C-alpha positions in Angstrom: -107.1 -14.6 -29.8 -104.0 -16.9 -30.6 -104.0 -19.7 -27.4 -100.8 -20.3 -26.7 -99.9 -23.7 -27.1 -96.4 -25.7 -26.6 -95.4 -26.3 -29.7 -91.8 -25.7 -31.4 -90.4 -26.2 -34.7 -86.2 -25.8 -34.8 -84.2 -26.0 -37.8 -80.9 -24.2 -38.7 -80.1 -22.1 -41.6 -77.0 -20.0 -43.0 -76.8 -16.5 -42.4 -75.0 -12.9 -42.4 -71.5 -12.2 -43.7 -70.1 -14.4 -41.3 -71.2 -17.8 -42.1 -72.4 -18.1 -38.5 -74.7 -21.3 -38.5 -78.2 -19.9 -36.8 -80.5 -21.4 -34.9 -84.0 -20.5 -36.1 -86.9 -21.1 -33.6 -90.5 -20.3 -33.5 -92.1 -20.2 -30.0 -95.5 -19.9 -28.3 -96.5 -17.3 -25.6 -97.8 -17.5 -22.5 -100.7 -14.9 -22.0 -100.6 -12.3 -19.2 -103.1 -9.8 -19.8 -105.5 -9.6 -22.8 -106.8 -6.0 -22.0 -104.0 -4.0 -22.8 -105.8 -0.2 -23.4 -103.6 2.3 -25.0 -103.2 4.3 -28.1 -99.9 2.8 -28.4 -97.6 1.9 -25.6 -94.8 4.3 -24.2 -92.3 1.5 -22.8 -92.2 -2.0 -21.4 -89.9 -2.1 -18.2 -88.8 -5.2 -15.9 -88.8 -4.1 -12.1 -88.2 -6.6 -9.5 -91.2 -8.6 -9.1 -93.2 -6.0 -11.7 -93.7 -5.4 -15.4 -94.6 -1.8 -15.7 -95.7 -0.2 -19.4 -96.4 3.7 -20.1 -99.4 5.6 -22.0 -97.8 8.6 -23.4 -101.2 9.4 -24.8 -103.5 8.4 -21.8 -105.8 11.0 -20.1 -106.0 9.5 -16.5 -102.3 7.8 -15.7 -100.0 7.3 -17.8 -98.0 4.2 -15.9 -99.4 0.9 -15.4 -97.6 -1.8 -13.4 -98.3 -5.6 -13.4 -97.5 -8.7 -11.3 -94.9 -10.4 -13.6 -95.7 -14.0 -12.7 -99.5 -13.7 -13.3 -99.9 -10.4 -15.1 -102.4 -9.6 -12.2 -103.0 -5.5 -12.6 -101.4 -3.9 -9.4 -102.5 -0.3 -10.1 -101.3 2.5 -12.0 -99.7 5.8 -11.4 -98.3 9.2 -12.7 -101.4 11.0 -12.7 -101.8 13.0 -16.3 -103.3 16.6 -15.7 -101.6 20.2 -14.6 -101.9 20.2 -11.5 -99.3 19.3 -8.6 -97.7 16.2 -8.9 -99.2 15.9 -12.0 -97.9 15.3 -15.5 -98.8 17.2 -18.8 -96.4 14.6 -20.8 -95.2 12.3 -18.0 -91.9 10.2 -19.0 -90.2 7.6 -16.6 -86.7 6.8 -16.7 -86.0 3.6 -17.6 -84.9 1.1 -14.6 -86.5 1.6 -11.3 -83.9 2.9 -8.6 -84.9 1.1 -5.1 -88.1 0.4 -6.3 -88.8 4.1 -7.3 -89.0 5.6 -11.0 -87.7 9.3 -11.6 -90.6 10.8 -13.2 -90.6 14.1 -15.2 -92.6 16.0 -17.7 -91.6 16.6 -20.9 -94.1 19.9 -21.2 -93.9 20.9 -17.4 -92.0 21.3 -14.6 -93.2 18.1 -12.3 -90.1 16.5 -11.4 -89.9 13.3 -8.8 -90.5 9.9 -8.0 -93.4 7.4 -8.5 -92.9 4.5 -6.2 -94.0 1.1 -6.8 -93.7 0.0 -2.8 -96.2 2.8 -2.1 -98.4 1.6 -5.0 -99.0 -1.6 -3.7 -99.9 -0.4 -0.3 -102.5 1.9 -2.0 -100.7 5.1 -0.4 -99.5 8.3 -2.5 -97.0 7.0 -5.3 -95.7 10.5 -5.7 -92.3 11.9 -4.4 -91.9 15.3 -4.5 -87.8 16.0 -6.0 -86.1 18.9 -3.9 -84.7 21.8 -6.0 -81.4 21.1 -4.8 -81.9 16.9 -5.9 -83.4 18.7 -9.4 -80.1 20.9 -9.7 -77.5 18.4 -8.8 -79.3 15.3 -10.9 -77.5 14.7 -14.0 -79.5 15.0 -17.4 -79.4 11.8 -18.4 -80.6 8.1 -18.2 -80.2 6.7 -14.8 -79.3 2.7 -15.6 -78.4 1.6 -12.0 -78.0 3.8 -8.9 -75.8 6.2 -9.6 -75.1 5.3 -13.1 -75.9 7.9 -15.6 -75.5 7.5 -19.5 -76.5 10.3 -22.1 -75.4 11.2 -25.4 -72.8 14.0 -26.7 -72.8 16.2 -29.0 -72.6 15.9 -33.0 -68.6 16.3 -33.6 -67.5 15.5 -29.9 -64.8 13.1 -29.7 -66.4 10.1 -28.0 -70.2 9.3 -28.6 -71.7 9.1 -25.0 -71.1 10.7 -21.6 -71.6 9.4 -18.4 -71.6 9.8 -15.1 -70.7 7.1 -12.6 -71.1 7.6 -8.6 -70.4 11.2 -9.0 -67.1 11.0 -12.2 -67.9 12.5 -15.2 -66.5 11.2 -18.1 -66.9 10.5 -22.1 -66.3 6.9 -24.0 -67.8 5.1 -27.3 -67.4 5.1 -31.0 -70.0 6.5 -33.6 -71.7 3.3 -35.2 -70.6 5.7 -38.7 -67.1 5.3 -37.8 -66.3 8.0 -40.6 -68.5 10.7 -39.2 -69.6 12.2 -35.8 -72.9 12.2 -36.2 -75.2 10.6 -33.4 -77.8 8.1 -34.8 -81.5 7.4 -33.1 -81.1 4.4 -30.4 -81.8 2.5 -27.1 -79.6 1.3 -24.6 -79.8 -1.2 -22.2 -78.0 -2.4 -18.9 -77.2 -6.0 -17.2 -76.2 -4.4 -13.6 -74.8 -8.0 -12.7 -72.4 -8.4 -15.8 -71.8 -4.3 -15.9 -72.6 -4.7 -19.5 -73.8 -1.9 -21.4 -75.7 -2.9 -25.1 -76.8 0.1 -27.2 -78.4 -0.6 -30.5 -79.4 1.8 -33.3 -83.1 2.1 -34.7 -81.7 3.9 -37.6 -80.0 0.7 -39.3 -78.8 -2.6 -38.2 -76.1 -1.6 -35.4 -75.6 -3.1 -32.4 -72.5 -2.5 -30.1 -71.9 -3.4 -26.2 -69.4 -1.7 -23.1 -68.1 -2.7 -20.4 -68.2 -0.7 -17.1 -64.4 -0.1 -15.8 -65.8 1.2 -12.8 -65.4 4.9 -13.9 -66.1 4.8 -17.5 -67.2 2.0 -20.1 -65.1 0.4 -22.9 -65.9 -0.8 -26.3 -66.1 -4.6 -26.3 -67.7 -5.1 -29.5 -69.9 -3.8 -32.4 -72.4 -6.0 -35.1 -73.0 -3.6 -37.8 -74.0 -3.9 -41.3 -72.3 -3.3 -44.1 -73.3 0.1 -45.2 -76.4 -0.6 -47.9 -78.8 0.8 -45.6 -77.4 4.8 -45.6 -75.1 7.0 -47.9 -72.8 10.0 -46.9 -73.4 13.1 -48.1 -71.4 16.5 -47.1 -70.6 14.5 -44.3 -74.5 13.8 -43.4 -75.7 10.4 -42.9 -78.2 10.0 -45.3 -80.8 6.6 -44.0 -82.4 4.5 -46.5 -85.9 4.7 -44.3 -87.5 1.6 -46.3 -84.8 -0.4 -43.6 -84.9 -0.1 -40.2 -82.7 -0.9 -37.9 -83.3 -2.7 -33.9 -86.0 -1.5 -32.3 -85.8 -2.5 -29.3 -82.9 -3.9 -27.1 -82.9 -5.4 -23.7 -80.9 -7.8 -21.8 -81.4 -11.1 -20.1 -79.2 -13.7 -17.9 -77.2 -15.2 -21.3 -78.5 -13.1 -23.9 -78.4 -9.3 -25.4 -82.0 -9.3 -27.2 -82.5 -7.1 -30.1 -86.4 -6.6 -32.0 -85.2 -6.5 -34.8 -86.8 -7.5 -38.7 -85.8 -10.9 -40.1 -85.4 -9.3 -43.6 -84.7 -12.7 -45.3 -88.0 -13.9 -44.3 -90.0 -10.5 -43.8 -88.8 -7.6 -46.0 -91.4 -5.1 -45.1 -90.6 -1.6 -46.2 -90.4 0.5 -42.8 -92.3 3.4 -44.8 -95.5 2.2 -44.7 -95.9 0.5 -41.1 -96.7 3.6 -39.2 -98.8 3.0 -36.4 -100.4 -0.5 -38.0 -98.7 -2.6 -34.9 -99.7 -5.6 -37.3 -96.8 -4.7 -39.4 -94.3 -4.6 -36.5 -91.4 -7.0 -36.8 -92.2 -10.5 -35.0 -88.9 -11.9 -34.4 -85.9 -10.9 -31.4 -82.5 -11.9 -32.3 -80.1 -13.5 -29.5 -76.5 -12.2 -29.1 -74.5 -14.0 -26.1 -72.0 -11.3 -24.3 -69.2 -12.4 -26.8 -71.3 -10.6 -29.7 -72.2 -13.8 -31.7 -75.9 -14.7 -33.4 -77.2 -17.6 -31.6 -80.4 -17.9 -33.1 -83.3 -16.0 -34.3 -86.7 -16.2 -32.3 -89.8 -16.0 -34.4 -92.2 -14.8 -31.6 -95.6 -15.4 -33.7 -97.0 -12.2 -33.2 -96.0 -8.4 -34.0 -94.1 -6.9 -31.1 -93.9 -3.2 -30.5 -91.8 -3.5 -27.2 -90.0 -5.9 -24.7 -88.4 -6.1 -21.6 -86.5 -8.4 -19.7 -84.8 -9.6 -16.5 -80.9 -10.0 -16.3 -81.4 -12.9 -14.0 -83.1 -15.2 -16.0 -84.0 -15.5 -19.8 -87.8 -14.9 -19.7 -88.9 -12.1 -22.3 -91.8 -9.9 -22.2 -93.6 -8.6 -24.9 -96.3 -6.0 -25.9 -97.4 -7.0 -28.7 -100.9 -7.6 -30.6 -103.3 -10.5 -31.4 -104.6 -8.7 -32.8 -105.1 -6.4 -30.2 -102.4 -5.4 -27.7 -101.5 -8.2 -25.4 -99.4 -8.4 -22.6 -97.2 -11.9 -22.7 -93.9 -13.8 -21.7 -92.2 -16.2 -23.8 -89.5 -18.9 -22.1 -86.2 -18.7 -24.4 
């Protein structure tokens, strides 16, 4: 096990087509838990005072909860099974609303909420969702209370569909502007700045949108030169040896992208598979104006990242060499 030690090495390099002066930094982590038992973690989420990660291959409970400061295990919730209040293939909303996660079953009918407060009090965590509530709930990710965002259909004028406090709208540009085709990606939301980040894991692409009250407007995009794909018969064909942005989250001052620094780590992404040792070990930090501020080497391969909009602490599920839950001061 690598020990977290107080050391950092700083130097500067000239990077990118815009000739940005980007700081490169190597930092060490503080260990929170080195007993993460999973085949592969599904997600990592900051929820108030807690860190929450999911296990899509769990056989008992698929949601694990830790104390954010100490890493202490608080408990588990989301029982795996085929009975009432159980999930065959459970998943949760990426944001806890009122300390509850909306949970549904990809291969079953269970829908409801999982309560962090009830878990702490050692009470039943599952709260059933009524039929009427289930029918009126938008089929999109809830990024803040009453703010739902999802994708449109290929060919639609706008890239995203939103429901903000009951008002429907569409917004957003296609990452490859000449083709109205959706690409794989992740969303992150800063409720204080009301900023929405979208990053594609198909190729290097990052965009920031601003909540205007009833929809979102594009603030900036950062995209590659297009060498990672070609367009054939109005379809995007990606170079699968080159990845994009694997995860995105937002802290107080940064939009944080888990991305491979291909200048230093030119990994063929088709060889990675489930080998976590081949996962990227760098995060790219952008300010809210879209400037790349620095590239941070985490020292270990990272699979999942998360942050809190109130500070600049980064939480990571990575490997050293087995799965560990750690944090960094950025």
